[in-house]
N, CA, C, O and CB atoms as a CASP TS submission, in Angstrom:
PFRMAT TS
TARGET T0000
AUTHOR 0000-0000-0000
METHOD Language model
MODEL 1
PARENT N/A
ATOM      1  N   MET     1      13.385  30.095  19.102  1.00  0.00           N
ATOM      2  CA  MET     1      12.331  29.712  19.818  1.00  0.00           C
ATOM      3  C   MET     1      10.918  30.120  19.130  1.00  0.00           C
ATOM      4  O   MET     1       9.980  29.352  18.916  1.00  0.00           O
ATOM      5  CB  MET     1      12.513  30.284  21.163  1.00  0.00           C
ATOM      6  N   LYS     2      10.979  31.473  18.841  1.00  0.00           N
ATOM      7  CA  LYS     2       9.760  32.182  18.467  1.00  0.00           C
ATOM      8  C   LYS     2       9.423  31.648  16.973  1.00  0.00           C
ATOM      9  O   LYS     2       8.300  31.773  16.484  1.00  0.00           O
ATOM     10  CB  LYS     2       9.984  33.861  18.544  1.00  0.00           C
ATOM     11  N   ASN     3      10.450  31.074  16.336  1.00  0.00           N
ATOM     12  CA  ASN     3      10.007  30.364  14.892  1.00  0.00           C
ATOM     13  C   ASN     3       9.255  29.007  15.290  1.00  0.00           C
ATOM     14  O   ASN     3       8.292  28.571  14.660  1.00  0.00           O
ATOM     15  CB  ASN     3      11.468  29.958  13.818  1.00  0.00           C
ATOM     16  N   SER     4       9.789  28.426  16.359  1.00  0.00           N
ATOM     17  CA  SER     4       9.225  26.921  16.732  1.00  0.00           C
ATOM     18  C   SER     4       7.709  27.314  17.291  1.00  0.00           C
ATOM     19  O   SER     4       6.800  26.547  16.971  1.00  0.00           O
ATOM     20  CB  SER     4      10.301  26.000  18.100  1.00  0.00           C
ATOM     21  N   ASN     5       7.424  28.356  18.027  1.00  0.00           N
ATOM     22  CA  ASN     5       6.038  28.837  18.495  1.00  0.00           C
ATOM     23  C   ASN     5       5.189  28.924  17.278  1.00  0.00           C
ATOM     24  O   ASN     5       4.136  28.289  17.207  1.00  0.00           O
ATOM     25  CB  ASN     5       6.075  30.277  19.251  1.00  0.00           C
ATOM     26  N   SER     6       5.647  29.756  16.235  1.00  0.00           N
ATOM     27  CA  SER     6       4.819  30.016  15.188  1.00  0.00           C
ATOM     28  C   SER     6       4.413  28.914  14.292  1.00  0.00           C
ATOM     29  O   SER     6       3.337  28.906  13.693  1.00  0.00           O
ATOM     30  CB  SER     6       5.376  30.944  14.486  1.00  0.00           C
ATOM     31  N   LEU     7       5.449  27.833  14.206  1.00  0.00           N
ATOM     32  CA  LEU     7       5.193  26.542  13.522  1.00  0.00           C
ATOM     33  C   LEU     7       4.446  25.910  14.146  1.00  0.00           C
ATOM     34  O   LEU     7       3.702  25.164  13.509  1.00  0.00           O
ATOM     35  CB  LEU     7       6.174  25.760  13.265  1.00  0.00           C
ATOM     36  N   ASN     8       4.330  25.946  15.693  1.00  0.00           N
ATOM     37  CA  ASN     8       3.389  24.951  16.352  1.00  0.00           C
ATOM     38  C   ASN     8       1.999  25.562  16.430  1.00  0.00           C
ATOM     39  O   ASN     8       0.958  24.954  16.678  1.00  0.00           O
ATOM     40  CB  ASN     8       3.886  24.546  17.824  1.00  0.00           C
ATOM     41  N   ALA     9       2.168  27.060  16.142  1.00  0.00           N
ATOM     42  CA  ALA     9       0.769  27.445  16.134  1.00  0.00           C
ATOM     43  C   ALA     9      -0.064  27.305  14.787  1.00  0.00           C
ATOM     44  O   ALA     9      -1.268  27.055  14.730  1.00  0.00           O
ATOM     45  CB  ALA     9       0.729  28.834  16.556  1.00  0.00           C
ATOM     46  N   ILE    10       0.800  27.513  13.709  1.00  0.00           N
ATOM     47  CA  ILE    10       0.333  27.009  12.421  1.00  0.00           C
ATOM     48  C   ILE    10      -0.017  25.416  12.281  1.00  0.00           C
ATOM     49  O   ILE    10      -0.948  25.030  11.574  1.00  0.00           O
ATOM     50  CB  ILE    10       1.412  27.359  11.434  1.00  0.00           C
ATOM     51  N   ALA    11       0.613  24.752  12.842  1.00  0.00           N
ATOM     52  CA  ALA    11       0.369  23.225  12.706  1.00  0.00           C
ATOM     53  C   ALA    11      -0.767  23.042  13.496  1.00  0.00           C
ATOM     54  O   ALA    11      -1.587  22.323  12.924  1.00  0.00           O
ATOM     55  CB  ALA    11       1.562  22.254  13.188  1.00  0.00           C
ATOM     56  N   SER    12      -1.158  23.470  14.722  1.00  0.00           N
ATOM     57  CA  SER    12      -2.125  23.538  15.459  1.00  0.00           C
ATOM     58  C   SER    12      -3.426  23.789  14.723  1.00  0.00           C
ATOM     59  O   SER    12      -4.358  22.985  14.696  1.00  0.00           O
ATOM     60  CB  SER    12      -1.834  24.415  16.365  1.00  0.00           C
ATOM     61  N   ILE    13      -3.410  25.067  14.081  1.00  0.00           N
ATOM     62  CA  ILE    13      -4.591  25.562  13.260  1.00  0.00           C
ATOM     63  C   ILE    13      -5.000  24.839  12.152  1.00  0.00           C
ATOM     64  O   ILE    13      -6.187  24.718  11.852  1.00  0.00           O
ATOM     65  CB  ILE    13      -4.375  26.802  12.777  1.00  0.00           C
ATOM     66  N   LEU    14      -3.969  24.288  11.445  1.00  0.00           N
ATOM     67  CA  LEU    14      -4.342  23.334  10.232  1.00  0.00           C
ATOM     68  C   LEU    14      -4.937  21.917  10.774  1.00  0.00           C
ATOM     69  O   LEU    14      -5.888  21.425  10.166  1.00  0.00           O
ATOM     70  CB  LEU    14      -2.930  23.019   9.273  1.00  0.00           C
ATOM     71  N   LEU    15      -4.453  21.330  11.782  1.00  0.00           N
ATOM     72  CA  LEU    15      -4.992  20.298  12.373  1.00  0.00           C
ATOM     73  C   LEU    15      -6.488  20.643  12.929  1.00  0.00           C
ATOM     74  O   LEU    15      -7.351  19.779  12.776  1.00  0.00           O
ATOM     75  CB  LEU    15      -4.037  19.866  13.416  1.00  0.00           C
ATOM     76  N   ILE    16      -6.740  21.553  13.402  1.00  0.00           N
ATOM     77  CA  ILE    16      -8.224  22.061  13.840  1.00  0.00           C
ATOM     78  C   ILE    16      -9.001  22.007  12.588  1.00  0.00           C
ATOM     79  O   ILE    16     -10.052  21.376  12.479  1.00  0.00           O
ATOM     80  CB  ILE    16      -8.291  23.659  14.489  1.00  0.00           C
ATOM     81  N   ILE    17      -8.381  22.771  11.539  1.00  0.00           N
ATOM     82  CA  ILE    17      -9.264  22.978  10.331  1.00  0.00           C
ATOM     83  C   ILE    17      -9.590  21.675   9.621  1.00  0.00           C
ATOM     84  O   ILE    17     -10.686  21.519   9.084  1.00  0.00           O
ATOM     85  CB  ILE    17      -8.586  23.936   9.318  1.00  0.00           C
ATOM     86  N   GLY    18      -8.392  20.483   9.612  1.00  0.00           N
ATOM     87  CA  GLY    18      -8.692  19.192   9.242  1.00  0.00           C
ATOM     88  C   GLY    18      -9.622  18.452  10.063  1.00  0.00           C
ATOM     89  O   GLY    18     -10.469  17.784   9.470  1.00  0.00           O
ATOM     90  N   GLY    19      -9.610  18.456  11.404  1.00  0.00           N
ATOM     91  CA  GLY    19     -10.479  17.752  12.226  1.00  0.00           C
ATOM     92  C   GLY    19     -11.930  18.139  11.980  1.00  0.00           C
ATOM     93  O   GLY    19     -12.825  17.299  11.885  1.00  0.00           O
ATOM     94  N   LEU    20     -12.158  19.727  11.863  1.00  0.00           N
ATOM     95  CA  LEU    20     -13.596  20.195  11.717  1.00  0.00           C
ATOM     96  C   LEU    20     -13.855  19.808  10.352  1.00  0.00           C
ATOM     97  O   LEU    20     -15.066  19.687  10.169  1.00  0.00           O
ATOM     98  CB  LEU    20     -13.869  21.791  11.978  1.00  0.00           C
ATOM     99  N   ASN    21     -13.088  19.545   9.218  1.00  0.00           N
ATOM    100  CA  ASN    21     -13.437  19.213   7.758  1.00  0.00           C
ATOM    101  C   ASN    21     -13.772  17.764   8.066  1.00  0.00           C
ATOM    102  O   ASN    21     -14.900  17.391   7.746  1.00  0.00           O
ATOM    103  CB  ASN    21     -12.161  19.460   6.533  1.00  0.00           C
ATOM    104  N   TRP    22     -13.098  17.052   8.539  1.00  0.00           N
ATOM    105  CA  TRP    22     -13.527  15.646   8.658  1.00  0.00           C
ATOM    106  C   TRP    22     -14.753  15.306   9.665  1.00  0.00           C
ATOM    107  O   TRP    22     -15.473  14.315   9.544  1.00  0.00           O
ATOM    108  CB  TRP    22     -12.307  14.865   9.100  1.00  0.00           C
ATOM    109  N   GLY    23     -14.856  16.167  10.553  1.00  0.00           N
ATOM    110  CA  GLY    23     -16.189  16.180  11.356  1.00  0.00           C
ATOM    111  C   GLY    23     -17.462  16.490  10.422  1.00  0.00           C
ATOM    112  O   GLY    23     -18.462  15.772  10.439  1.00  0.00           O
ATOM    113  N   ILE    24     -17.339  17.564   9.652  1.00  0.00           N
ATOM    114  CA  ILE    24     -18.289  17.892   8.884  1.00  0.00           C
ATOM    115  C   ILE    24     -18.712  16.829   7.773  1.00  0.00           C
ATOM    116  O   ILE    24     -19.899  16.688   7.476  1.00  0.00           O
ATOM    117  CB  ILE    24     -17.911  19.078   8.378  1.00  0.00           C
ATOM    118  N   ILE    25     -17.755  16.126   7.202  1.00  0.00           N
ATOM    119  CA  ILE    25     -17.827  15.097   6.334  1.00  0.00           C
ATOM    120  C   ILE    25     -18.631  14.009   6.977  1.00  0.00           C
ATOM    121  O   ILE    25     -19.632  13.549   6.427  1.00  0.00           O
ATOM    122  CB  ILE    25     -16.497  14.667   5.930  1.00  0.00           C
ATOM    123  N   GLY    26     -18.228  13.629   8.054  1.00  0.00           N
ATOM    124  CA  GLY    26     -18.863  12.470   8.847  1.00  0.00           C
ATOM    125  C   GLY    26     -20.302  12.817   9.148  1.00  0.00           C
ATOM    126  O   GLY    26     -21.244  12.025   9.123  1.00  0.00           O
ATOM    127  N   TRP    27     -20.347  14.034   9.420  1.00  0.00           N
ATOM    128  CA  TRP    27     -21.785  14.471  10.116  1.00  0.00           C
ATOM    129  C   TRP    27     -22.759  14.516   9.040  1.00  0.00           C
ATOM    130  O   TRP    27     -23.767  13.810   9.026  1.00  0.00           O
ATOM    131  CB  TRP    27     -21.782  15.992  10.883  1.00  0.00           C
ATOM    132  N   LEU    28     -22.409  15.462   8.023  1.00  0.00           N
ATOM    133  CA  LEU    28     -23.328  16.194   6.893  1.00  0.00           C
ATOM    134  C   LEU    28     -22.926  15.364   5.490  1.00  0.00           C
ATOM    135  O   LEU    28     -23.645  15.567   4.512  1.00  0.00           O
ATOM    136  CB  LEU    28     -22.923  18.075   6.737  1.00  0.00           C
ATOM    137  N   ASN    29     -21.842  14.470   5.368  1.00  0.00           N
ATOM    138  CA  ASN    29     -21.380  14.008   4.128  1.00  0.00           C
ATOM    139  C   ASN    29     -20.929  15.176   3.015  1.00  0.00           C
ATOM    140  O   ASN    29     -20.845  15.058   1.793  1.00  0.00           O
ATOM    141  CB  ASN    29     -22.506  13.142   3.589  1.00  0.00           C
ATOM    142  N   PHE    30     -20.665  16.344   3.858  1.00  0.00           N
ATOM    143  CA  PHE    30     -20.455  17.497   2.872  1.00  0.00           C
ATOM    144  C   PHE    30     -18.707  17.853   3.164  1.00  0.00           C
ATOM    145  O   PHE    30     -18.181  17.916   4.275  1.00  0.00           O
ATOM    146  CB  PHE    30     -21.681  18.999   3.285  1.00  0.00           C
ATOM    147  N   ASP    31     -18.110  18.030   1.992  1.00  0.00           N
ATOM    148  CA  ASP    31     -16.521  18.575   2.311  1.00  0.00           C
ATOM    149  C   ASP    31     -16.471  20.042   1.899  1.00  0.00           C
ATOM    150  O   ASP    31     -16.584  20.513   0.767  1.00  0.00           O
ATOM    151  CB  ASP    31     -15.242  17.700   1.372  1.00  0.00           C
ATOM    152  N   PRO    32     -16.259  20.720   3.171  1.00  0.00           N
ATOM    153  CA  PRO    32     -16.057  22.204   2.879  1.00  0.00           C
ATOM    154  C   PRO    32     -15.170  22.779   2.078  1.00  0.00           C
ATOM    155  O   PRO    32     -15.290  23.734   1.311  1.00  0.00           O
ATOM    156  CB  PRO    32     -15.826  22.792   3.845  1.00  0.00           C
ATOM    157  N   ILE    33     -14.180  22.034   2.360  1.00  0.00           N
ATOM    158  CA  ILE    33     -12.678  22.325   1.629  1.00  0.00           C
ATOM    159  C   ILE    33     -12.838  22.096   0.094  1.00  0.00           C
ATOM    160  O   ILE    33     -12.391  22.937  -0.686  1.00  0.00           O
ATOM    161  CB  ILE    33     -11.380  21.202   2.216  1.00  0.00           C
ATOM    162  N   ASP    34     -13.526  20.869  -0.395  1.00  0.00           N
ATOM    163  CA  ASP    34     -13.680  20.866  -1.610  1.00  0.00           C
ATOM    164  C   ASP    34     -14.855  21.744  -2.173  1.00  0.00           C
ATOM    165  O   ASP    34     -14.849  22.092  -3.354  1.00  0.00           O
ATOM    166  CB  ASP    34     -13.756  19.607  -1.915  1.00  0.00           C
ATOM    167  N   ALA    35     -15.869  22.097  -1.304  1.00  0.00           N
ATOM    168  CA  ALA    35     -16.830  23.046  -1.710  1.00  0.00           C
ATOM    169  C   ALA    35     -16.361  24.447  -2.079  1.00  0.00           C
ATOM    170  O   ALA    35     -16.845  25.092  -3.010  1.00  0.00           O
ATOM    171  CB  ALA    35     -17.756  23.144  -0.698  1.00  0.00           C
ATOM    172  N   VAL    36     -15.314  24.902  -1.223  1.00  0.00           N
ATOM    173  CA  VAL    36     -14.913  26.145  -1.427  1.00  0.00           C
ATOM    174  C   VAL    36     -13.906  26.218  -2.544  1.00  0.00           C
ATOM    175  O   VAL    36     -14.009  27.023  -3.469  1.00  0.00           O
ATOM    176  CB  VAL    36     -14.429  26.672  -0.227  1.00  0.00           C
ATOM    177  N   PHE    37     -12.881  25.303  -2.417  1.00  0.00           N
ATOM    178  CA  PHE    37     -11.713  25.492  -3.667  1.00  0.00           C
ATOM    179  C   PHE    37     -12.046  24.183  -4.370  1.00  0.00           C
ATOM    180  O   PHE    37     -11.050  23.571  -4.759  1.00  0.00           O
ATOM    181  CB  PHE    37      -9.837  25.586  -3.143  1.00  0.00           C
ATOM    182  N   GLY    38     -13.228  23.614  -4.621  1.00  0.00           N
ATOM    183  CA  GLY    38     -13.391  22.558  -5.663  1.00  0.00           C
ATOM    184  C   GLY    38     -12.997  22.772  -7.042  1.00  0.00           C
ATOM    185  O   GLY    38     -12.698  21.761  -7.679  1.00  0.00           O
ATOM    186  N   GLY    39     -12.938  23.982  -7.669  1.00  0.00           N
ATOM    187  CA  GLY    39     -12.914  24.423  -8.994  1.00  0.00           C
ATOM    188  C   GLY    39     -11.647  24.343  -9.300  1.00  0.00           C
ATOM    189  O   GLY    39     -11.482  24.587 -10.495  1.00  0.00           O
ATOM    190  N   SER    40     -10.445  24.049  -8.603  1.00  0.00           N
ATOM    191  CA  SER    40      -9.002  24.025  -8.710  1.00  0.00           C
ATOM    192  C   SER    40      -8.543  22.734  -7.924  1.00  0.00           C
ATOM    193  O   SER    40      -8.541  22.730  -6.693  1.00  0.00           O
ATOM    194  CB  SER    40      -8.339  25.398  -8.117  1.00  0.00           C
ATOM    195  N   ILE    41      -8.106  21.506  -8.758  1.00  0.00           N
ATOM    196  CA  ILE    41      -7.578  20.206  -8.194  1.00  0.00           C
ATOM    197  C   ILE    41      -6.521  20.645  -7.177  1.00  0.00           C
ATOM    198  O   ILE    41      -6.634  20.236  -6.021  1.00  0.00           O
ATOM    199  CB  ILE    41      -6.933  19.196  -9.360  1.00  0.00           C
ATOM    200  N   GLY    42      -5.586  21.380  -7.486  1.00  0.00           N
ATOM    201  CA  GLY    42      -4.419  21.759  -6.843  1.00  0.00           C
ATOM    202  C   GLY    42      -4.544  22.244  -5.515  1.00  0.00           C
ATOM    203  O   GLY    42      -3.838  21.825  -4.598  1.00  0.00           O
ATOM    204  N   ILE    43      -5.453  23.147  -5.376  1.00  0.00           N
ATOM    205  CA  ILE    43      -5.889  23.876  -4.047  1.00  0.00           C
ATOM    206  C   ILE    43      -6.244  22.830  -3.084  1.00  0.00           C
ATOM    207  O   ILE    43      -5.342  22.471  -2.327  1.00  0.00           O
ATOM    208  CB  ILE    43      -7.164  24.885  -4.229  1.00  0.00           C
ATOM    209  N   PRO    44      -7.322  22.310  -2.981  1.00  0.00           N
ATOM    210  CA  PRO    44      -7.638  21.282  -1.883  1.00  0.00           C
ATOM    211  C   PRO    44      -6.476  20.122  -1.598  1.00  0.00           C
ATOM    212  O   PRO    44      -6.107  19.848  -0.456  1.00  0.00           O
ATOM    213  CB  PRO    44      -9.016  20.529  -2.325  1.00  0.00           C
ATOM    214  N   ARG    45      -5.979  19.516  -2.729  1.00  0.00           N
ATOM    215  CA  ARG    45      -4.975  18.783  -2.560  1.00  0.00           C
ATOM    216  C   ARG    45      -3.704  19.289  -1.537  1.00  0.00           C
ATOM    217  O   ARG    45      -3.171  18.676  -0.611  1.00  0.00           O
ATOM    218  CB  ARG    45      -4.606  18.568  -3.855  1.00  0.00           C
ATOM    219  N   GLY    46      -3.455  20.551  -2.037  1.00  0.00           N
ATOM    220  CA  GLY    46      -2.375  21.374  -1.086  1.00  0.00           C
ATOM    221  C   GLY    46      -2.744  21.642   0.213  1.00  0.00           C
ATOM    222  O   GLY    46      -1.843  21.586   1.049  1.00  0.00           O
ATOM    223  N   ILE    47      -3.916  21.936   0.602  1.00  0.00           N
ATOM    224  CA  ILE    47      -4.460  21.977   1.777  1.00  0.00           C
ATOM    225  C   ILE    47      -4.395  20.586   2.747  1.00  0.00           C
ATOM    226  O   ILE    47      -3.949  20.446   3.886  1.00  0.00           O
ATOM    227  CB  ILE    47      -5.780  22.401   1.482  1.00  0.00           C
ATOM    228  N   PHE    48      -4.945  19.739   1.937  1.00  0.00           N
ATOM    229  CA  PHE    48      -4.844  18.236   2.740  1.00  0.00           C
ATOM    230  C   PHE    48      -3.491  17.981   2.901  1.00  0.00           C
ATOM    231  O   PHE    48      -3.198  17.388   3.939  1.00  0.00           O
ATOM    232  CB  PHE    48      -5.497  16.896   1.940  1.00  0.00           C
ATOM    233  N   PHE    49      -2.313  18.362   1.914  1.00  0.00           N
ATOM    234  CA  PHE    49      -1.118  17.703   2.152  1.00  0.00           C
ATOM    235  C   PHE    49      -0.493  18.641   3.281  1.00  0.00           C
ATOM    236  O   PHE    49       0.302  18.136   4.074  1.00  0.00           O
ATOM    237  CB  PHE    49      -0.214  17.521   0.784  1.00  0.00           C
ATOM    238  N   ALA    50      -0.823  19.976   3.378  1.00  0.00           N
ATOM    239  CA  ALA    50      -0.342  20.887   4.787  1.00  0.00           C
ATOM    240  C   ALA    50      -0.909  20.416   5.825  1.00  0.00           C
ATOM    241  O   ALA    50      -0.239  20.396   6.858  1.00  0.00           O
ATOM    242  CB  ALA    50      -0.700  22.416   4.857  1.00  0.00           C
ATOM    243  N   ILE    51      -2.242  19.926   5.851  1.00  0.00           N
ATOM    244  CA  ILE    51      -2.621  19.458   7.087  1.00  0.00           C
ATOM    245  C   ILE    51      -2.062  18.002   7.623  1.00  0.00           C
ATOM    246  O   ILE    51      -1.941  17.717   8.814  1.00  0.00           O
ATOM    247  CB  ILE    51      -4.041  19.459   7.027  1.00  0.00           C
ATOM    248  N   GLY    52      -1.721  17.069   6.432  1.00  0.00           N
ATOM    249  CA  GLY    52      -0.879  15.940   6.818  1.00  0.00           C
ATOM    250  C   GLY    52       0.547  16.376   7.325  1.00  0.00           C
ATOM    251  O   GLY    52       1.100  15.722   8.208  1.00  0.00           O
ATOM    252  N   LEU    53       1.089  17.392   6.809  1.00  0.00           N
ATOM    253  CA  LEU    53       2.641  17.786   7.207  1.00  0.00           C
ATOM    254  C   LEU    53       2.225  18.226   8.712  1.00  0.00           C
ATOM    255  O   LEU    53       3.027  17.868   9.574  1.00  0.00           O
ATOM    256  CB  LEU    53       3.504  19.230   6.125  1.00  0.00           C
ATOM    257  N   ALA    54       1.265  18.837   9.087  1.00  0.00           N
ATOM    258  CA  ALA    54       1.184  19.439  10.396  1.00  0.00           C
ATOM    259  C   ALA    54       0.858  18.190  11.318  1.00  0.00           C
ATOM    260  O   ALA    54       1.231  18.196  12.491  1.00  0.00           O
ATOM    261  CB  ALA    54       0.038  20.662  10.467  1.00  0.00           C
ATOM    262  N   ALA    55       0.307  17.345  10.895  1.00  0.00           N
ATOM    263  CA  ALA    55       0.029  16.055  11.818  1.00  0.00           C
ATOM    264  C   ALA    55       1.488  15.121  12.109  1.00  0.00           C
ATOM    265  O   ALA    55       1.822  14.533  13.138  1.00  0.00           O
ATOM    266  CB  ALA    55      -1.201  14.996  10.938  1.00  0.00           C
ATOM    267  N   ILE    56       2.129  15.223  10.916  1.00  0.00           N
ATOM    268  CA  ILE    56       3.632  14.630  11.125  1.00  0.00           C
ATOM    269  C   ILE    56       4.396  15.510  12.047  1.00  0.00           C
ATOM    270  O   ILE    56       5.001  15.028  13.005  1.00  0.00           O
ATOM    271  CB  ILE    56       4.497  14.533   9.711  1.00  0.00           C
ATOM    272  N   TYR    57       4.390  16.902  11.767  1.00  0.00           N
ATOM    273  CA  TYR    57       5.114  18.009  12.780  1.00  0.00           C
ATOM    274  C   TYR    57       4.605  17.712  14.172  1.00  0.00           C
ATOM    275  O   TYR    57       5.363  17.629  15.139  1.00  0.00           O
ATOM    276  CB  TYR    57       4.727  19.687  12.399  1.00  0.00           C
ATOM    277  N   LYS    58       3.489  17.579  14.231  1.00  0.00           N
ATOM    278  CA  LYS    58       2.824  17.456  15.852  1.00  0.00           C
ATOM    279  C   LYS    58       3.321  16.196  16.542  1.00  0.00           C
ATOM    280  O   LYS    58       3.739  16.169  17.699  1.00  0.00           O
ATOM    281  CB  LYS    58       1.037  17.333  15.876  1.00  0.00           C
ATOM    282  N   ILE    59       3.222  14.994  15.595  1.00  0.00           N
ATOM    283  CA  ILE    59       3.678  13.749  16.152  1.00  0.00           C
ATOM    284  C   ILE    59       5.088  13.798  16.362  1.00  0.00           C
ATOM    285  O   ILE    59       5.452  13.123  17.325  1.00  0.00           O
ATOM    286  CB  ILE    59       3.344  12.613  15.318  1.00  0.00           C
ATOM    287  N   VAL    60       6.019  14.421  15.722  1.00  0.00           N
ATOM    288  CA  VAL    60       7.411  14.560  16.066  1.00  0.00           C
ATOM    289  C   VAL    60       7.756  15.427  17.223  1.00  0.00           C
ATOM    290  O   VAL    60       8.731  15.237  17.950  1.00  0.00           O
ATOM    291  CB  VAL    60       8.095  15.038  14.959  1.00  0.00           C
ATOM    292  N   VAL    61       6.863  16.427  17.353  1.00  0.00           N
ATOM    293  CA  VAL    61       7.150  17.286  18.403  1.00  0.00           C
ATOM    294  C   VAL    61       6.679  16.805  19.945  1.00  0.00           C
ATOM    295  O   VAL    61       7.237  17.011  21.022  1.00  0.00           O
ATOM    296  CB  VAL    61       6.499  18.581  18.009  1.00  0.00           C
ATOM    297  N   TRP    62       5.390  16.055  19.622  1.00  0.00           N
ATOM    298  CA  TRP    62       4.869  15.245  20.905  1.00  0.00           C
ATOM    299  C   TRP    62       5.955  14.144  21.334  1.00  0.00           C
ATOM    300  O   TRP    62       6.207  13.956  22.524  1.00  0.00           O
ATOM    301  CB  TRP    62       3.365  14.437  20.555  1.00  0.00           C
ATOM    302  N   GLY    63       6.447  13.584  20.533  1.00  0.00           N
ATOM    303  CA  GLY    63       7.492  12.574  20.474  1.00  0.00           C
ATOM    304  C   GLY    63       8.772  12.871  21.426  1.00  0.00           C
ATOM    305  O   GLY    63       9.292  12.140  22.269  1.00  0.00           O
ATOM    306  N   SER    64       9.135  14.290  20.980  1.00  0.00           N
ATOM    307  CA  SER    64      10.288  14.755  21.561  1.00  0.00           C
ATOM    308  C   SER    64       9.921  15.209  23.101  1.00  0.00           C
ATOM    309  O   SER    64      10.664  14.840  24.010  1.00  0.00           O
ATOM    310  CB  SER    64      10.878  15.933  20.654  1.00  0.00           C
ATOM    311  N   HIS    65       8.965  15.873  23.329  1.00  0.00           N
ATOM    312  CA  HIS    65       8.348  16.199  24.536  1.00  0.00           C
ATOM    313  C   HIS    65       8.412  14.983  25.532  1.00  0.00           C
ATOM    314  O   HIS    65       8.963  15.037  26.631  1.00  0.00           O
ATOM    315  CB  HIS    65       6.918  16.638  24.259  1.00  0.00           C
ATOM    316  N   ALA    66       7.814  13.938  25.037  1.00  0.00           N
ATOM    317  CA  ALA    66       7.595  12.792  25.732  1.00  0.00           C
ATOM    318  C   ALA    66       9.013  12.388  26.389  1.00  0.00           C
ATOM    319  O   ALA    66       9.314  12.285  27.578  1.00  0.00           O
ATOM    320  CB  ALA    66       6.980  11.701  24.774  1.00  0.00           C
ATOM    321  N   LYS    67       9.821  12.185  25.168  1.00  0.00           N
ATOM    322  CA  LYS    67      11.478  11.738  25.574  1.00  0.00           C
ATOM    323  C   LYS    67      11.982  12.632  26.948  1.00  0.00           C
ATOM    324  O   LYS    67      12.470  12.206  27.995  1.00  0.00           O
ATOM    325  CB  LYS    67      12.717  12.209  24.068  1.00  0.00           C
ATOM    326  N   VAL    68      11.707  13.882  26.580  1.00  0.00           N
ATOM    327  CA  VAL    68      12.443  15.045  27.617  1.00  0.00           C
ATOM    328  C   VAL    68      11.479  14.535  29.005  1.00  0.00           C
ATOM    329  O   VAL    68      12.068  14.257  30.050  1.00  0.00           O
ATOM    330  CB  VAL    68      12.133  17.158  27.021  1.00  0.00           C
ATOM    331  N   GLY    69      10.350  14.465  28.941  1.00  0.00           N
ATOM    332  CA  GLY    69       9.535  14.105  30.525  1.00  0.00           C
ATOM    333  C   GLY    69      10.210  12.918  31.012  1.00  0.00           C
ATOM    334  O   GLY    69      10.385  12.856  32.229  1.00  0.00           O
ATOM    335  N   LYS    70      10.624  11.959  30.281  1.00  0.00           N
ATOM    336  CA  LYS    70      11.001  10.671  30.759  1.00  0.00           C
ATOM    337  C   LYS    70      12.537  10.787  31.557  1.00  0.00           C
ATOM    338  O   LYS    70      12.786  10.124  32.564  1.00  0.00           O
ATOM    339  CB  LYS    70      11.017   9.624  29.421  1.00  0.00           C
ATOM    340  N   GLY    71      13.504  11.737  30.934  1.00  0.00           N
ATOM    341  CA  GLY    71      14.681  11.932  31.342  1.00  0.00           C
ATOM    342  C   GLY    71      15.430  10.844  31.795  1.00  0.00           C
ATOM    343  O   GLY    71      16.581  11.011  32.198  1.00  0.00           O
TER
END
């Protein structure tokens, strides 16, 4: 259970980072992740990939909770 809670917390943090990043891109037309890690092509891509995996994880967890609730 502790592993699941840690994974859930990490996924939530990544989704918050991703959401804030997209908000800043939309508002200021500025990509903070690219500005900080732009010198290396692999790092921003890895961050965006991790955010995508976090979204998939949360969708799966959310779907499993919805099924349990309908019982």
